[in-house]
N, C-alpha and C positions, 0 to 999 in steps of 0.2 A: 341816224335820223333821216326820215324820208324827205326828199326834196319837195318843198311846198309848191314849186312851179311845175312839177311833173303832171302831165295831163293824162287822165284815165279815160278810156273810150267807153267803158261799160261800168254801170253802178247797179248794185242791188238795193231796191227800195222796199221798205217795210210799211204796211198799212195796218189798219185796225184788225184785231184778231190774229196777229202774227202771220198775216198774209204777205207774201213776198213775191217779187218779180224783178227781172233784169230789164234795164232800160239803157239805150245807147246815149252817147253824149256827143252829138255831131258839132255842137257849138263850142265844145271844149271848155265847159265851165270848171273852175277849180274847186269842186265840192270836196268836203271832208266828211268823215263818218259822224253822224249826229245832226247834219244840216237838214233843214226842212226844204222841200222842193216841190214844185208843181210839175206834174208829168202828164204826158199824153196817154189817153186810154182809148178804148174802142169807140165810144161815143162821148166825147167831151174831155174834161180834164179832172184830175184828182190830185190830192195832196198827200205826200208821204214823207218818210224819214230815210236818209241814207244809212244803211246798215253795213254795207261792205263796198270797198272800191275794187273793181275788177272782178274777174271770174273766180269762183271758188274752185278748189282743187277737185277735179273729176267732174265738173259741171260745164266745162267750156264746150260750146257748140260751134260748128263751122259757120252757120249763118248768124248774122247780127240780130239783136232783139227787134221785134216788130215795132215797138213804140220807143219814144225818145223823151229826154228831159226838156222842159220848156224854159224854166227860169227858177231862180231862188225865191222861196216864199217870203212875202212881206208881212209886217205885223197885221195889216188888214186881212190878209189871207188866213192867218192863224185865228183871228177873231171869228171869221166865218166858220172855220172848222169847229170852234168851241160851240157855236150855235147849233151846228149840225149834230153834235153829240147830245145836246139836250133834246132835240127832235127825235133822235133814235130811241131814247128811253121812253118817250111817250108812244112812239110807234110800236115798241115791243109789247106794251100793255094792251094796246088796241088789237094787235095781232092775236094775242092769247084769248081775248074776249071774242073775237070773230070766229076763232076755231071752235070755241064752245058753242056758239050760236049755230054753226053749221054741223056740229056733232062729228068733228073730225078728230081722230086719234093721232094727233101730232103734237110734238113738243118743240116750241120755238126756243132757239138758243140765243140768237142775237140778230141785230138789225144794223146794216151799214148803209149810210147815205153818202152818195158820191159828193165830192167837194163842191161841184158846180150845181148840185141839186137835180140833175137830169136823170138820175137812176137811184132806186132804193132796192136793196137786196135783203130778203128775209131768209135766215138759215134755220132749219128745223131737222128733227130726227123722227123717225117712225119705223115700226116693225116691218111694214110692207109698203106697197105702192098706194099713194093717196091721190084721189081725184079732187084737186083743189081749183078747178076751173071757176066755180062760182065764187070761191074765196078771192081769186085774183081780180074778178070784176068789182067786188066790194072795195078792195085796196085801190084799184085804179080810180074809182069814183071818189074815194076819200082824199088821195094824195095828188091826183092829177099829174102823174109822172110815170116814167117807165117802171114796171114792177117785175122783179125777178125773185122767184122762190126756188131755193136750192136745198135738196135733201142731202144731208151729210151723214157719215158713219160715226161710230163711237170714237175712233181715233181723231178725226177732225174736230169733234166736239171737245175732246180734252185739250187739243191744241189751242182752240179759241178761248177756253176757260182758263188755261194755264194752271200751274201748281208745282208741287215738289214731290219727287219720287222717294222711294225707300232709302236711296243712297244719300239723301239730304240735299241734293242739288236740284236746280230747276229742271223741268222736263226737257228732254232732248228735242221733242217735236215742237216745243214752244220757243226754242232758242236757236238751234243751228240745223236741225234735220229738215231738209228741203222736201223730201218725198218719202212715202212709206213703201217698204219692201215686205213681201210676204214672209211671215214667221210660221214655222211648222213645229210639231211636237218632236220631230227627229233631231232638231237642233239641241235641245237640252240633253237628249240621250247621247249624242256625240260628245258632249262635254261632261258626261258622267254626273249630271245633276239630278236630284230626286224629282220625280214627276209630281210635285205638290202644287196644285193650282193657285193656292194663296201666295206661294213664294215666286211663282213664275208669271203671275199676272200683274199688269200695271194699273194705274188709276182708271184707265179706260175699260178695264175688264178683259182685255185681250192679252195675248202673250207679249212680253216686254220686247221692245225694239232692240235693247242692248244684248239680247241673246244672239244677235247676228254679228256683233262687233268682232269677237275673237274666234268665230267659227272657222275661218280659214287657217288660223294658227293651229287649232286643234286637229283639223283634218290633215294638215301637212305632217304633223308629228305622228298621228295614228297610222298614216300610210307607211311609215318607216319603222314601225314597232309591232311586236306580236299582238295577237288578238286576245282580249280578256277571256278567261275560262279555257284557254288552250292548255293541253296537258304537257307536263315536263317530266323527264326521267333523269335522275341523278344517281350514278353508281354508289355514291357515298351517303347521300341523304335520302334516297328513295324516290318514290313517285311524288309529284307535286302538280300544281296548277298555277296559271297566271291569274293572280287575284285582282290586280289593279294595274292600270297604266296611268301614272301621274304625269300629266302634261306640264304642270307648273314647275315641278322639281326635276322633270325629265328622268324619272326613275321607273323601273319595272319591279313590281312587288310579286314575289313568288312565295306560295305557302305549300309546305310539304305535309305528308301524312301524319308525321309525329307532332304536328302543331308548330313546328319551327317556321319562321318567316325570314325572308331575305330580301333586301333592297339593293338593286343593282342599277347602275346607270346604263343607258342604251349601248354605249360602246363596250362596257364590260360584259353585258349580256351577249353581244355579238361575238366577242372574243372567246368565250368559254362554251358556246353552244353552236349547234349546226343550223340555227334558224336563218332563214333567208327571206327577203322581201317577196311576197306573193304566196307564202305558205298558207294553206287553208286551216280552218279552225280544228278539223278532225285529225290533222297530222301531228305526230308526236315530236316534241322538241327534246333532243338529247344533249346532256351536258358532256362535252368531250374532254376537256382538260381544265383543271383549275390551277391557278398559280399557287405554288407552295408558299406558305407564310414564311417570311424572312425573319429568322430568330437571331437577334444580335447577341453576342457573348456578353455575359454579365460582367460588369466592371469589378475588379478586385476590391476587397474591403479596404477601407482607408487604414493606414498604419497608425497604431496608437502611439502617441508621443511617450518617450522614455521618462520614467519618474525621476525627478531630481532627488539626490540624497538630502536628508535633513541637515540643516546647518549645525556645525559643531560648536558647542558652547565653550567659551574660554574659561579656564579655571584659574583661580588665584594661587598664590604660593601655599596657602593653607589647604588647598584641595576643594574649596567651595566655589561654585560658579560665580562669576563676576556679575554684579548688578549693573544694569544699563543706566547711564546717567541721563537724567531728564534734560532735554534741551530747553534752554531759556527762550521763551517767545518774546519777540520785540514788543516793547510797550506794556508788558505785564509784569508786575512785581512778583518776586519769588517769596513764597511764604516760608517762614521758619518751621522747623519740625515741632517745636514746642507749642506753636500757635495752634489753637483748636479750630478746626474747620467747622463752619456751621453745618449742621445736619440738614439734609433735604427732606427728612420725614416729618410729617405734620405732628405737632405736639398734641398729646391727649389732655383733655380737660380733667381737672382733679375729681370732678363728680363721677366721671365715667371710669376712672382708673380703678383697678381692682385692689382690694385690701389684701395685701400679701403678708400682713403681720400674723394672721391666723394660719397656722399650719396644722397638719394632721396631728402633730404631737401635742400642740397647745390646747386642742379641743378636749374638754373633760368628757369622760365616758359616763353614760347613764348607769346608775346603780340599779341592779335588778332587785325586785322585791323578793323577799324570802318566801318560799312556798309553805303553805300551812300543811303541817303533817296530819294525816288522817289518824283518827283514833284507832287503836287496835281492836279487832273484832273479839267480842267476848264469847267464850265457849260455855254454854250452859250445860250443867251436869244433871242428869236425870236421877 
């Protein structure tokens, strides 16, 4: 557990629209993450929330931040901040109406009013440069304070609006990413990703920032591995080609002319080939030696157990085999031989029982009717 009395000299403060900045702590306030604080800005004071204590990794600078923390926010300060949020909503509606009146092709994203009311900032996007000098004069006459119009890009717009990416998590630019780095189309090629714009683009319509996160790991592995589509010659399997270099599994995929494929780890590939770091794509890689497969001797078949001779039956003096005596079970009376044991078969009903009194011999035979004799034919004499 972190010591509550530990004093931090630098804090990261977050403002509206995921805007962040570092502020020094010369008065050594014991702030914690989530505390509201009043800070010093270029002209006046602003109110924000502590998002991180100390410098983040890779962001520490030699010089201290130009502005410092003033004090911890009071309930009255939070009430003023809530009133400013209501004024910002009305100002955004007015700004969009003024842009239509001046026929300016600009899209207002948000409005931020400084906590002390000395400055109001309008954020907008546009395809090109916009001449908004007349628009600034109208804003100055309406709000009687310092006016600042800032044109931002698609990435900054998405950061202010916030959202969730295809990964299901909150956007990196809206949570922890402090600055944008350039993303090129060569980065997905180095990671063997398909060049599909719908898969590689984020909510802002630009290439995803996460394409840069694992780029160094891919480059380091590819520098110590063969180049894809490089030719391979194997005396046993024939000619082949490096089909794929899988960085995640650290394997080399080789495809031969006969259609056979082989997956080798980087160490195995180095041991059986003459490949060296720095070989060009047009140079042939030759398989020098393959380790012979180790064949273990087959274990002998298990011996079958010898068959036991059948038991010899004891014979009585008369030559007949003796009958085994039934053992008397405890608690069960022994039945006499003359006692009839009840049969377990179900009794048949007398209606369904067959009449066996009639046999084939008792059935009388039918008497055949005598056939009528035909009268003899008379022979006429002429």
